C-alpha positions as CSV (number, residue, x, y, z in Angstrom):
1,M,-80.3,117.2,91.7
2,A,-79.5,118.9,87.6
3,P,-82.6,118.2,85.8
4,G,-82.7,115.4,83.5
5,K,-80.0,114.1,85.9
6,K,-80.6,110.3,86.8
7,P,-80.8,109.3,90.4
8,A,-77.7,107.7,91.6
9,Y,-78.8,104.3,93.6
10,G,-75.0,103.2,94.7
11,Y,-74.0,99.7,95.1
12,E,-77.4,98.9,96.9
13,P,-79.2,97.4,94.3
14,V,-76.1,95.1,93.6
15,I,-76.1,93.7,96.4
16,L,-79.6,93.3,97.5
17,I,-80.2,91.4,94.7
18,S,-77.4,89.3,95.0
19,V,-77.9,88.4,98.4
20,L,-81.5,87.9,97.3
21,V,-80.8,85.4,95.0
22,L,-78.0,83.8,97.2
23,I,-80.9,83.3,99.9
24,G,-83.3,81.9,97.3
25,I,-80.9,79.5,96.4
26,G,-79.8,78.8,99.7
27,L,-83.4,77.7,100.6
28,V,-83.9,75.2,97.7
29,A,-80.5,73.7,98.7
30,V,-81.8,73.6,102.5
31,Y,-84.8,71.6,101.9
32,S,-83.9,69.5,99.2
33,A,-80.2,68.8,101.1
34,S,-82.2,68.1,104.6
35,S,-85.9,66.7,103.6
36,I,-84.8,63.4,104.2
37,L,-83.0,63.9,107.4
38,A,-85.8,66.0,108.8
39,A,-88.7,63.0,108.1
40,E,-86.4,60.6,109.7
41,R,-85.8,62.9,112.8
42,F,-88.7,65.1,113.1
43,G,-91.9,63.0,111.0
44,D,-91.6,66.5,108.9
45,H,-90.2,66.7,105.6
46,Y,-90.3,70.8,105.9
47,Y,-88.6,70.9,109.5
48,Y,-85.6,72.4,108.7
49,L,-86.6,74.5,105.5
50,K,-89.6,76.0,108.1
51,R,-87.1,77.2,110.4
52,Q,-84.7,78.5,107.9
53,I,-87.4,80.5,106.4
54,S,-88.2,82.1,109.8
55,F,-84.1,82.9,110.3
56,V,-84.2,84.5,106.9
57,L,-87.5,86.6,107.9
58,L,-85.5,87.8,110.8
59,G,-82.6,88.4,108.9
60,L,-84.0,90.3,106.3
61,L,-86.2,92.6,108.8
62,L,-82.7,93.1,110.9
63,M,-80.7,94.2,107.4
64,I,-83.7,96.6,106.6
65,I,-83.2,98.0,110.2
66,A,-79.7,98.4,109.7
67,K,-80.2,99.8,106.0
68,N,-82.1,103.2,108.2
69,I,-79.8,103.1,110.7
70,N,-76.9,105.6,110.2
71,Y,-73.5,103.6,110.7
72,L,-71.8,106.5,112.8
73,F,-74.5,105.4,115.7
74,Y,-72.6,102.0,116.3
75,R,-69.3,104.5,117.0
76,R,-71.3,105.8,119.9
77,L,-72.0,102.3,121.4
78,V,-68.9,100.5,120.1
79,Y,-68.0,99.4,123.8
80,F,-72.0,98.8,124.6
81,I,-71.9,96.2,121.2
82,L,-68.5,94.7,122.3
83,G,-69.6,94.1,125.8
84,S,-72.4,92.9,125.4
85,S,-71.3,90.3,122.9
86,L,-68.2,89.2,125.7
87,V,-71.3,88.7,127.8
88,L,-72.8,86.6,125.7
89,L,-69.8,84.2,125.1
90,V,-69.1,83.9,129.2
91,L,-73.2,82.9,130.3
92,L,-72.2,80.5,127.1
93,L,-69.9,78.8,129.5
94,I,-72.2,79.3,132.7
95,P,-73.9,75.0,133.3
96,G,-77.5,75.1,132.0
97,L,-76.9,78.0,129.5
98,G,-75.0,76.7,127.1
99,V,-76.2,74.1,124.9
100,K,-73.8,71.4,124.0
101,V,-74.2,69.6,120.6
102,G,-71.2,67.1,119.4
103,G,-69.2,67.7,122.3
104,A,-69.0,71.6,121.7
105,Q,-70.7,74.3,123.8
106,R,-71.5,76.7,121.0
107,W,-75.1,77.8,121.6
108,L,-76.8,80.1,124.1
109,R,-80.3,79.0,124.3
110,V,-82.4,81.9,125.3
111,G,-86.3,80.7,125.5
112,F,-86.9,78.5,122.0
113,I,-84.3,80.5,120.4
114,S,-80.8,79.3,120.5
115,I,-78.2,82.0,119.7
116,Q,-74.6,81.1,118.7
117,P,-72.3,84.4,120.4
118,S,-69.0,83.7,118.0
119,E,-71.4,84.9,115.4
120,V,-72.7,88.0,117.0
121,A,-68.8,88.7,118.2
122,K,-67.4,88.9,114.4
123,L,-70.0,91.8,114.1
124,S,-68.9,93.3,117.4
125,L,-65.6,93.0,116.6
126,A,-66.0,94.4,113.1
127,I,-67.2,97.4,114.6
128,F,-64.7,97.4,117.5
129,V,-61.3,97.5,115.3
130,A,-62.8,99.8,112.9
131,Y,-63.7,102.6,115.8
132,T,-60.3,101.8,117.1
133,M,-58.0,102.1,113.7
134,S,-60.1,105.2,112.7
135,R,-59.3,107.0,115.9
136,N,-55.7,106.0,116.0
137,V,-54.9,106.6,112.2
138,E,-51.9,108.7,112.7
139,K,-50.3,106.3,115.6
140,I,-51.7,103.1,114.0
141,G,-48.0,102.1,113.1
142,T,-47.1,102.4,117.2
143,F,-47.3,99.1,119.0
144,F,-49.8,100.6,121.9
145,H,-51.9,102.4,119.7
146,G,-52.0,100.1,116.9
147,L,-51.6,96.5,117.6
148,F,-51.7,96.0,121.5
149,P,-55.5,97.1,121.9
150,H,-56.5,94.8,118.8
151,L,-54.5,91.9,120.3
152,L,-55.7,92.1,123.7
153,V,-59.6,92.3,122.8
154,G,-58.9,89.7,120.1
155,A,-57.2,87.4,122.7
156,I,-60.0,87.6,125.3
157,F,-62.7,86.9,122.7
158,I,-60.5,84.1,120.8
159,T,-59.9,82.6,124.4
160,L,-63.5,82.6,125.2
161,I,-64.2,80.9,121.9
162,L,-61.4,78.1,122.4
163,L,-63.1,77.6,125.7
164,Q,-66.4,76.4,123.7
165,P,-64.4,74.7,122.1
166,D,-64.1,76.1,118.7
167,L,-60.6,76.2,117.0
168,G,-61.9,77.0,113.5
169,T,-63.8,80.0,114.4
170,A,-61.1,81.3,116.7
171,M,-58.6,81.0,113.9
172,I,-60.8,82.7,111.4
173,I,-61.4,85.5,113.6
174,G,-57.6,85.5,114.4
175,M,-56.7,85.7,110.5
176,W,-59.6,88.3,109.8
177,I,-58.4,90.6,112.7
178,L,-54.5,90.1,111.2
179,I,-55.8,91.2,108.0
180,L,-57.8,94.4,108.9
181,L,-54.8,95.4,111.0
182,F,-52.6,94.9,107.9
183,I,-55.1,97.0,105.5
184,G,-55.5,99.3,108.6
185,G,-51.2,100.4,108.3
186,V,-50.0,98.4,111.4
187,N,-46.2,97.8,111.7
188,L,-45.5,95.0,109.6
189,G,-42.8,93.7,111.4
190,Q,-45.1,93.4,114.4
191,L,-47.4,91.9,112.5
192,F,-44.4,89.1,111.5
193,V,-43.4,88.9,115.1
194,L,-47.0,88.1,116.2
195,L,-47.6,85.4,113.3
196,G,-44.1,83.8,114.7
197,L,-45.8,83.5,118.5
198,I,-49.0,82.6,117.4
199,T,-48.1,79.8,115.0
200,P,-46.6,77.3,117.8
201,I,-49.8,78.1,120.0
202,V,-51.9,76.4,117.1
203,Y,-49.5,73.7,116.5
204,Y,-49.8,72.6,119.9
205,L,-53.5,73.2,120.1
206,I,-53.9,70.5,117.0
207,S,-51.0,68.3,118.0
208,H,-52.3,68.0,121.8
209,T,-56.2,67.1,120.6
210,A,-57.1,63.9,119.2
211,Y,-60.2,64.9,117.1
212,R,-58.4,67.8,115.9
213,L,-55.1,65.6,114.8
214,H,-57.4,63.4,113.3
215,R,-59.0,65.8,111.5
216,W,-55.7,67.0,110.0
217,W,-54.9,63.4,109.1
218,A,-58.1,63.2,107.5
219,F,-57.4,66.2,105.4
220,L,-54.0,64.9,104.6
221,N,-55.2,61.5,102.9
222,P,-58.5,60.8,103.9
223,W,-58.4,57.5,102.6
224,E,-56.5,56.0,105.3
225,D,-59.5,55.6,107.3
226,P,-62.2,55.8,104.9
227,H,-64.9,54.8,107.4
228,G,-63.7,57.1,109.9
229,F,-62.4,60.5,109.9
230,G,-61.9,60.3,106.0
231,F,-65.8,59.5,105.8
232,Q,-67.1,63.1,105.2
233,I,-64.6,64.4,102.8
234,I,-64.9,61.2,100.5
235,H,-68.6,61.8,100.1
236,S,-67.8,65.3,99.5
237,F,-65.7,64.0,96.9
238,L,-68.3,61.8,95.5
239,A,-70.8,64.5,95.2
240,F,-68.1,66.8,93.4
241,G,-67.6,64.1,90.8
242,S,-71.2,62.8,90.5
243,G,-72.2,66.7,89.7
244,G,-69.9,67.1,86.7
245,L,-70.8,70.0,84.4
246,S,-74.7,70.5,85.4
247,G,-75.5,68.0,88.0
248,V,-77.8,65.2,88.7
249,G,-80.7,67.4,88.9
250,I,-82.3,69.4,92.0
251,G,-83.4,66.9,94.6
252,N,-81.7,63.7,92.6
253,G,-78.8,63.7,94.7
254,K,-77.3,60.5,96.8
255,Q,-75.0,62.0,99.1
256,K,-77.8,63.5,101.5
257,L,-79.3,60.3,101.9
258,F,-77.4,59.4,105.1
259,Y,-74.0,59.1,103.4
260,L,-72.9,62.9,103.7
261,P,-73.4,63.8,107.8
262,E,-75.1,66.8,108.4
263,P,-75.6,68.2,104.6
264,H,-77.9,71.3,105.1
265,T,-74.9,73.0,107.3
266,D,-71.3,73.2,106.7
267,F,-71.3,70.8,103.4
268,I,-74.4,72.0,101.7
269,L,-71.9,73.3,98.9
270,A,-71.0,69.4,98.0
271,I,-74.8,68.9,97.9
272,I,-75.1,72.1,95.5
273,A,-72.3,70.8,93.2
274,E,-73.8,67.5,93.0
275,E,-77.3,68.7,91.9
276,V,-76.6,71.6,89.9
277,G,-72.8,70.8,89.0
278,L,-70.1,72.8,87.9
279,I,-72.4,75.5,86.0
280,G,-74.2,76.1,89.8
281,V,-71.5,76.0,91.9
282,S,-70.2,78.9,89.1
283,V,-72.9,80.9,89.9
284,L,-72.9,80.9,93.3
285,L,-69.1,82.4,93.0
286,I,-70.2,85.0,90.8
287,L,-73.1,86.0,92.8
288,F,-70.5,86.1,96.1
289,A,-67.7,87.8,94.0
290,F,-70.6,90.7,93.3
291,V,-71.3,90.9,97.1
292,V,-67.7,91.1,98.2
293,V,-66.3,93.4,95.4
294,R,-69.1,96.0,95.8
295,G,-68.5,95.6,99.8
296,F,-65.1,96.5,98.9
297,K,-65.9,99.4,96.8
298,I,-68.2,100.7,99.4
299,A,-65.3,100.8,101.9
300,L,-63.3,102.9,99.0
301,N,-66.4,105.3,98.4
302,A,-67.2,105.8,102.5
303,P,-67.5,109.4,103.6
304,E,-64.9,109.0,106.5
305,L,-62.6,106.2,107.9
306,F,-64.8,104.6,110.2
307,G,-67.3,103.6,107.5
308,T,-64.6,102.5,105.5
309,Y,-63.3,100.4,107.8
310,V,-66.7,98.8,109.0
311,A,-67.3,98.2,105.3
312,M,-63.7,96.5,104.9
313,A,-64.4,94.3,108.0
314,I,-67.7,93.2,106.8
315,S,-66.8,92.5,103.3
316,C,-63.3,90.7,104.5
317,M,-65.5,88.6,106.8
318,L,-68.1,87.3,104.2
319,A,-65.2,86.6,101.7
320,L,-63.0,84.6,104.2
321,Q,-66.2,82.7,105.4
322,V,-66.6,82.0,101.7
323,I,-63.1,81.0,101.2
324,V,-62.8,78.8,104.0
325,N,-66.1,77.0,103.6
326,M,-65.5,75.9,100.3
327,G,-61.5,75.2,100.4
328,V,-62.9,72.4,103.3
329,V,-65.5,71.1,101.2
330,M,-62.9,70.2,98.6
331,A,-60.6,69.1,100.5
332,L,-58.2,72.1,100.1
333,L,-58.1,73.1,103.9
334,P,-59.0,71.0,107.0
335,T,-62.4,70.4,108.4
336,K,-64.0,73.4,110.1
337,G,-67.2,74.2,111.3
338,L,-68.1,76.9,109.4
339,T,-70.9,77.7,107.0
340,L,-71.5,79.2,103.7
341,P,-72.9,82.5,104.3
342,F,-76.6,82.9,103.0
343,I,-77.1,79.0,101.9
344,S,-76.1,76.8,104.7
345,Y,-78.9,76.2,107.5
346,G,-78.4,78.2,110.6
347,G,-79.9,81.2,112.2
348,S,-76.9,82.9,114.1
349,S,-74.7,83.4,110.9
350,L,-77.6,84.4,108.4
351,I,-79.1,86.8,110.6
352,V,-75.5,88.3,111.5
353,S,-74.7,88.2,107.5
354,L,-77.8,89.9,106.6
355,T,-77.6,92.6,109.4
356,G,-74.0,93.4,108.2
357,V,-75.3,93.6,104.4
358,G,-78.1,96.3,105.7
359,I,-75.1,98.2,107.5
360,L,-72.6,98.3,104.4
361,M,-75.8,99.4,102.4
362,N,-76.3,102.1,104.9
363,I,-72.8,103.0,104.2
364,S,-73.7,103.4,100.7
365,K,-76.3,105.5,101.5
366,C,-74.5,108.1,103.4
367,S,-71.7,107.9,100.8
368,L,-74.2,109.1,98.0
369,K,-76.0,111.4,100.5
370,A,-72.4,113.2,100.8
371,S,-71.7,113.2,97.5
372,S,-75.0,114.9,96.5
373,R,-74.1,117.9,98.9
374,Q,-70.9,118.4,97.2
């Protein structure tokens, strides 16, 4: 380094500070949204908060570990990582191992810990897609080196997730893989043909399942069934409307008082909107934008293609989850069980997201080392 030249820190501080602030906001929001519910269910106002803090600590530990492991290490273990997440999804379907909640078997019980394998699958698929695209960059436009391997692996994972059943996560993963393939340069004609084949399958899955069809009609017109399938989204509307510009104050929201179902998970944004208003939601959007935009910049500055695609995959997944969760809460999209990254209550999503951030930070660090040697 030249004398008097300031050290370069890359994008790590921007992402780290933004994520830490989001986690802090999330802890406050989880406690505010869940304290009454926790007291009713478990006799402890802090039940969900204490569990969320434990998830945060574990996630931060894994983030620090991932930050200090050279991301190229994952390239050597790509099939082991992919296979391990596939095994978790298969184990989930074995009676006695999977935990069924609300009619869906999405959690795997390991001792006193519950794991959501579909969240682990996102990270393993990110590494796999990045590996195959970077390895076949010269042949990515051909069917057997571009679309086919990702279609085959993606179809296996999506089918296992649909068996839980979890159409929302399956669709998100499918959309995300298609976006990555588009970025990687897969033949556009093949992508459009694939979309044409997938669309009637999705239509069939929605139209031939009663609760999915009700959710669709609730999205189109929640007021037709205000005490049934429209109940949740209507109370989300009421939360946003009550919040106005600056909100009713932290802890003073009314929709969490057994009106909005499970306010600390998928619909936590509605509670935030009610208590801190448009200003608070705008702050969240800015923080998420910092993380995603910096993630894309890390991808563009990565020292080689595998790092570029891994960083792009993680950034796209975070962005897609934020867009879909916010879209659902504001009734711009049909209801899906998708968490708001770093904010919603839940261990698997938070831990996987923080691990992904650690990988982003390592790619940034490796980029700086590579540039300093030039």
